[in-house]
C-alpha positions as CSV (number, residue, x, y, z in Angstrom):
1,K,34.7,71.4,-93.7
2,K,34.8,67.9,-92.1
3,G,38.4,68.5,-91.1
4,A,37.4,71.7,-89.4
5,E,34.5,70.0,-87.6
6,R,36.8,67.2,-86.5
7,A,39.3,69.7,-85.3
8,A,36.6,71.6,-83.5
9,K,35.3,68.4,-82.0
10,E,38.8,67.4,-80.9
11,M,39.3,70.9,-79.4
12,R,36.0,70.6,-77.5
13,E,37.0,67.1,-76.3
14,D,40.4,68.5,-75.2
15,V,38.7,71.5,-73.5
16,E,36.2,69.0,-71.8
17,S,39.2,66.8,-70.8
18,L,41.1,69.8,-69.4
19,E,38.0,71.0,-67.6
20,A,37.5,67.5,-66.1
21,A,41.2,67.4,-65.1
22,L,40.8,70.8,-63.6
23,A,37.7,69.7,-61.7
24,D,39.6,66.6,-60.5
25,A,42.5,68.8,-59.4
26,E,40.2,71.1,-57.6
27,V,38.5,68.2,-55.8
28,T,41.9,66.7,-55.0
29,S,43.3,70.0,-53.7
30,E,40.2,70.7,-51.7
31,A,40.4,67.2,-50.2
32,A,44.1,67.8,-49.4
33,L,43.3,71.2,-47.9
34,A,40.6,69.7,-45.8
35,E,43.0,67.0,-44.6
36,V,45.6,69.6,-43.7
37,R,42.9,71.7,-41.9
38,A,41.8,68.6,-40.0
39,K,45.4,67.8,-39.0
40,A,45.9,71.4,-37.9
41,D,42.7,71.3,-35.8
42,A,43.8,68.0,-34.2
43,L,47.2,69.5,-33.4
44,E,45.5,72.6,-31.9
45,A,43.2,70.4,-29.8
46,E,46.2,68.3,-28.7
47,L,48.1,71.5,-27.8
48,A,45.1,72.8,-25.9
49,R,44.9,69.6,-23.9
50,A,48.7,69.7,-23.2
51,E,48.5,73.3,-22.1
52,A,45.5,72.5,-19.8
53,S,47.3,69.5,-18.4
54,A,50.5,71.6,-17.8
55,E,48.4,74.3,-16.1
56,A,46.7,71.8,-13.9
57,K,50.0,70.2,-12.9
58,L,51.5,73.6,-12.3
59,G,48.5,74.6,-10.2
60,A,48.8,71.4,-8.2
61,L,52.5,71.9,-7.6
62,E,51.9,75.5,-6.5
63,A,49.2,74.3,-4.1
64,N,51.5,71.6,-2.8
65,L,54.3,74.2,-2.4
66,E,52.0,76.6,-0.5
67,A,50.7,73.8,1.7
68,S,54.3,72.6,2.4
69,E,55.3,76.2,3.2
70,R,52.3,76.6,5.5
71,A,53.0,73.3,7.2
72,A,56.6,74.2,7.7
73,S,55.7,77.7,9.0
74,E,53.1,76.1,11.4
75,A,55.6,73.5,12.5
76,A,58.2,76.2,13.2
77,E,55.6,78.2,15.1
78,V,54.7,75.1,17.2
79,Q,58.4,74.4,17.8
80,A,59.0,78.0,18.8
81,A,56.1,77.9,21.2
82,E,57.4,74.6,22.7
83,A,60.8,76.2,23.1
84,R,59.3,79.2,24.8
85,A,57.3,77.0,27.1
86,L,60.4,74.9,27.9
87,A,62.5,78.1,28.5
88,E,59.8,79.3,30.9
89,E,59.7,76.0,32.7
90,L,63.5,76.1,33.0
91,A,63.4,79.6,34.3
92,E,60.8,78.5,36.9
93,A,62.8,75.5,37.9
94,T,65.9,77.5,38.1
95,A,64.2,80.1,40.4
96,A,62.8,77.3,42.6
97,L,66.3,75.7,42.8
98,E,67.8,79.1,43.7
99,A,65.2,79.5,46.4
100,K,65.9,76.0,47.8
101,A,69.6,76.7,47.6
102,E,69.0,80.0,49.6
103,E,67.0,78.0,52.1
104,A,69.8,75.4,52.3
105,R,72.4,78.2,52.9
106,E,70.2,79.7,55.6
107,A,69.7,76.3,57.2
108,S,73.4,75.6,57.0
109,A,74.2,79.0,58.6
110,A,71.6,78.3,61.3
111,A,73.2,74.8,61.8
112,D,76.7,76.4,62.0
113,E,75.4,78.8,64.6
114,K,73.8,76.0,66.6
115,L,77.0,74.0,66.3
116,A,79.1,76.9,67.4
117,L,76.7,77.4,70.4
118,C,76.9,73.7,71.2
119,R,80.7,73.8,71.1
120,A,80.8,76.8,73.3
121,E,78.4,75.2,75.8
122,L,80.5,72.0,75.7
123,E,83.7,73.9,76.2
124,A,82.1,75.8,79.0
125,E,80.9,72.5,80.6
126,V,84.3,70.9,80.1
127,K,86.0,73.9,81.8
128,E,83.5,73.7,84.6
129,R,84.1,70.0,85.2
130,V,87.8,70.4,84.9
131,L,87.7,73.2,87.5
């Protein structure tokens, strides 16, 4: 009977020892699981920060690109307007020069007529004096 009691006691102690080991294993595994979850949460947070940073940088790059495109477009429009204004000024200057050239041709023709008249008068006068 004592042997059976001792065996039963040893079995109870073994069961208690196994239960304690199981409880320790459960605590250890829960702690490990909590640590893994904490690391996963930290990685997710880091990923979210990285994504937000990348999106912010992309947004800034897109804004810079749009601003550069607008500035280039505006500069091109200004240059085109300046070129049109210069072309208009050149056309006006050319027209003024052509008008002055026409005036000069007319004045030259008038001077040629006067010169021809003067020659004719001189020749007539010279003929008169000779005769």
